[in-house]
C-alpha positions as CSV (number, residue, x, y, z in Angstrom):
1,X,-0.1,0.1,0.0
2,X,1.4,3.5,-1.0
3,X,1.7,6.5,1.8
4,X,-1.4,8.0,-0.7
5,X,-3.2,5.2,0.3
6,X,-2.5,4.7,3.6
7,X,-3.2,8.7,4.7
8,X,-6.8,8.5,3.0
9,X,-7.7,5.0,5.0
10,X,-6.2,6.8,8.1
11,X,-8.2,9.9,7.7
12,X,-11.3,7.6,6.6
13,X,-10.8,5.8,10.2
14,X,-10.1,8.7,12.3
15,X,-12.8,11.3,11.0
16,X,-16.0,9.2,10.5
17,X,-18.5,8.5,13.3
18,X,-19.8,4.8,13.6
19,X,-22.1,4.4,10.9
20,X,-19.8,5.8,8.3
21,X,-16.8,4.2,9.5
22,X,-18.6,0.8,8.0
23,X,-18.6,2.4,4.8
24,X,-15.1,3.2,4.6
25,X,-13.8,0.3,2.4
26,X,-16.7,0.9,-0.4
27,X,-15.8,4.4,0.0
28,X,-11.9,4.0,-0.7
29,X,-12.8,1.7,-3.3
30,X,-14.7,4.3,-5.4
31,X,-11.5,6.8,-4.9
32,X,-9.2,4.3,-5.5
33,X,-11.2,2.9,-9.0
34,X,-11.8,6.6,-9.7
35,X,-8.2,8.1,-9.4
36,X,-6.1,4.8,-10.8
37,X,-7.8,3.0,-13.2
38,X,-7.0,5.5,-15.7
39,X,-3.4,5.9,-14.9
40,X,-2.7,4.6,-18.7
41,X,-4.0,7.3,-20.6
42,X,-1.8,9.6,-22.4
43,X,0.2,12.7,-20.8
44,X,-2.3,14.9,-22.6
45,X,-5.3,13.2,-22.0
46,X,-4.6,13.0,-18.3
47,X,-4.3,17.1,-18.2
48,X,-8.4,16.7,-18.8
49,X,-8.9,13.9,-16.4
50,X,-7.3,14.8,-13.3
51,X,-9.2,17.9,-12.1
52,X,-12.3,15.6,-12.5
53,X,-10.6,13.3,-10.3
54,X,-9.8,15.5,-7.2
55,X,-13.4,16.8,-7.3
56,X,-14.8,13.3,-6.9
57,X,-11.9,12.4,-4.3
58,X,-12.3,15.5,-2.4
59,X,-16.4,15.8,-2.4
60,X,-16.3,12.1,-1.2
61,X,-13.8,12.4,1.8
62,X,-15.3,16.1,2.7
63,X,-18.7,14.2,2.9
64,X,-17.3,11.9,5.0
65,X,-15.0,13.5,7.5
66,X,-17.6,15.9,9.0
67,X,-16.3,19.0,7.7
68,X,-13.1,18.7,9.8
69,X,-9.6,20.3,9.6
70,X,-7.7,17.4,9.5
71,X,-10.5,16.0,6.3
72,X,-9.7,19.5,4.6
73,X,-6.3,19.0,4.9
74,X,-6.5,15.6,3.5
75,X,-8.3,17.5,0.2
76,X,-5.2,19.8,-0.3
77,X,-3.0,16.7,0.2
78,X,-4.8,15.5,-2.7
79,X,-5.0,18.4,-5.0
80,X,-1.3,18.9,-4.5
81,X,-0.4,15.1,-5.3
82,X,-2.4,14.7,-8.6
83,X,-2.0,18.3,-10.0
84,X,-0.8,18.1,-13.3
85,X,1.3,20.9,-13.1
86,X,2.5,23.1,-9.7
87,X,5.5,25.5,-8.6
88,X,7.7,24.6,-5.4
89,X,10.6,26.3,-4.6
90,X,13.9,24.6,-4.9
91,X,17.2,25.7,-3.3
92,X,19.8,25.8,-6.1
93,X,23.2,27.1,-5.3
94,X,21.9,28.4,-2.3
95,X,19.0,30.4,-3.8
96,X,15.5,30.0,-3.9
97,X,13.9,29.2,-7.1
98,X,10.4,28.8,-8.5
99,X,9.9,26.0,-10.4
100,X,7.1,24.9,-12.6
101,X,7.1,21.2,-12.6
102,X,4.8,18.5,-14.4
103,X,3.4,15.3,-13.4
104,X,4.7,12.0,-15.2
105,X,3.9,8.5,-15.4
106,X,6.7,5.9,-15.0
107,X,7.3,2.7,-16.8
108,X,4.1,0.6,-16.6
109,X,2.2,3.6,-14.7
110,X,3.7,2.1,-11.4
111,X,5.0,5.6,-10.2
112,X,4.6,9.3,-10.4
113,X,7.3,12.3,-10.2
114,X,7.1,15.4,-11.0
115,X,9.7,16.5,-13.4
116,X,11.2,20.3,-14.6
117,X,10.3,20.4,-18.2
118,X,12.2,23.4,-18.7
119,X,15.4,21.3,-18.3
120,X,14.7,17.7,-18.2
121,X,12.8,15.0,-20.2
122,X,11.9,11.6,-19.3
123,X,12.8,9.0,-21.9
124,X,10.7,5.9,-21.4
125,X,12.6,2.5,-22.0
126,X,12.0,-1.2,-22.0
127,X,13.8,-1.8,-18.6
128,X,13.7,1.6,-16.8
129,X,12.8,5.4,-17.5
130,X,15.5,8.2,-17.5
131,X,15.4,11.4,-16.7
132,X,18.1,13.5,-18.4
133,X,18.9,16.8,-20.1
134,X,16.6,18.0,-22.7
135,X,19.7,19.2,-24.8
136,X,22.8,16.8,-24.8
137,X,25.5,18.2,-22.8
138,X,29.3,18.9,-24.8
139,X,31.5,15.9,-24.4
140,X,33.7,17.1,-22.4
141,X,30.8,17.0,-19.1
142,X,30.3,13.4,-18.0
143,X,26.9,11.9,-18.0
144,X,23.8,13.6,-16.2
145,X,20.9,11.6,-15.8
146,X,18.3,9.7,-13.3
147,X,17.4,6.2,-14.3
148,X,14.2,4.7,-12.4
149,X,14.2,0.9,-12.5
150,X,12.4,-1.9,-10.5
151,X,13.4,-4.9,-9.2
152,X,10.1,-6.7,-8.6
153,X,11.9,-9.7,-6.7
154,X,14.7,-8.4,-5.1
155,X,14.7,-6.9,-1.6
156,X,16.0,-3.4,-0.6
157,X,18.1,-5.1,1.9
158,X,19.8,-7.4,-0.3
159,X,19.6,-5.4,-3.3
160,X,21.7,-2.7,-1.7
161,X,24.7,-4.9,-0.9
162,X,24.7,-5.9,-4.5
163,X,25.2,-2.6,-5.4
164,X,27.5,-1.4,-3.0
165,X,30.3,-4.2,-4.3
166,X,29.6,-3.5,-7.8
167,X,30.2,0.4,-7.3
168,X,33.5,0.2,-5.2
169,X,35.5,-0.6,-8.2
170,X,34.6,2.5,-10.4
171,X,34.1,4.7,-7.1
172,X,36.9,4.4,-4.5
173,X,35.5,7.3,-2.4
174,X,31.9,5.2,-1.8
175,X,30.7,6.3,1.2
176,X,28.8,3.3,3.7
177,X,25.5,2.8,3.3
178,X,22.8,4.8,4.9
179,X,19.2,4.7,5.9
180,X,17.4,8.0,4.6
181,X,13.9,9.2,4.5
182,X,14.4,12.0,2.2
183,X,14.2,12.5,-0.7
184,X,12.8,8.9,-0.5
185,X,12.6,6.3,2.2
186,X,15.3,3.5,2.1
187,X,18.8,3.1,1.5
188,X,21.3,5.4,0.1
189,X,24.9,5.2,-1.5
190,X,27.2,8.1,-2.6
191,X,30.4,8.0,-4.6
192,X,32.9,10.0,-6.3
193,X,35.5,8.9,-8.9
194,X,38.1,11.7,-7.8
195,X,38.2,15.4,-6.5
196,X,38.2,17.9,-9.5
197,X,35.3,19.4,-11.5
198,X,34.5,16.6,-13.6
199,X,34.6,14.0,-11.5
200,X,31.7,11.8,-11.7
201,X,29.4,11.7,-9.1
202,X,26.8,8.9,-8.3
203,X,24.0,8.7,-5.8
204,X,21.7,5.1,-5.6
205,X,18.4,5.0,-3.7
206,X,17.1,1.5,-3.2
207,X,13.5,1.9,-1.7
208,X,11.2,-1.0,-1.5
209,X,8.1,-1.4,-3.6
210,X,5.6,-1.9,-1.2
211,X,5.7,-5.8,-2.3
212,X,8.1,-8.2,-2.6
213,X,10.9,-6.2,-4.8
214,X,12.3,-2.9,-5.1
215,X,13.1,0.4,-7.0
216,X,16.4,1.5,-7.6
217,X,17.2,5.1,-8.6
218,X,20.4,6.2,-9.8
219,X,21.8,9.6,-10.2
220,X,24.8,10.4,-12.2
221,X,26.2,13.7,-12.5
222,X,29.6,15.3,-11.8
223,X,31.3,17.4,-8.9
224,X,30.7,20.9,-10.3
225,X,27.1,20.1,-11.3
226,X,26.3,19.0,-7.3
227,X,24.6,22.6,-6.3
228,X,22.7,22.5,-9.7
229,X,22.0,19.4,-11.4
230,X,22.5,17.5,-7.8
231,X,19.9,19.4,-6.5
232,X,17.3,19.2,-9.3
233,X,17.3,15.6,-8.8
234,X,17.0,15.5,-5.2
235,X,13.5,17.8,-5.4
236,X,12.2,15.8,-8.4
237,X,12.7,12.7,-6.5
238,X,11.2,14.1,-3.3
239,X,7.6,13.8,-5.3
240,X,8.1,10.2,-6.1
241,X,4.9,8.2,-5.4
242,X,4.5,4.8,-5.8
243,X,0.8,3.8,-7.5
244,X,-0.5,0.4,-7.3
């Protein structure tokens, strides 16, 4: 179950009276069907149906949360999470920067992520999705990309050890595995090839897919771009949500 699912169910459980609480599963099934059954449409069509979904979900939740502050806050969370476009404030090179980001669906519509489409694009592949710069960088610059790949049968605690062993050869300054809660909740590896402007940097996040597998997010950039591309990737990844 995703974090979004849990928020909806927890709020329904806490904020409804006895008669309504017996109906929460039926209510949630309706919301869940409306929200996620249409996720396989194109991005263009998605921009038309998301507002209707927000209205439907918000109306149902509002009716069964007795006009509580908690219920109203929950409705705002739904709007924020599924808006096709929104503005965020991100810190880039020490400066707060307002940025418009757009909702994108991942491979097989199993996750969503907001992307700064002014600077980046998502390229969907057979095995993974890659977020990279809209315009290719000159040859002198190392690769800049974020790859998102799912491993349905590999648990995070096992997969992170395997990845750590593989990276040690190419990244002598690889830090020990850390458990993190931001930008996602899971394991994190950070490595650097050498301490110069074009030294290759790698960030690998391994998180649960909510079942028996994992998502692996691999960010590649270079040392001079840590406060630029590295910071932008961090903010984009913070919007990552698994959709069951």
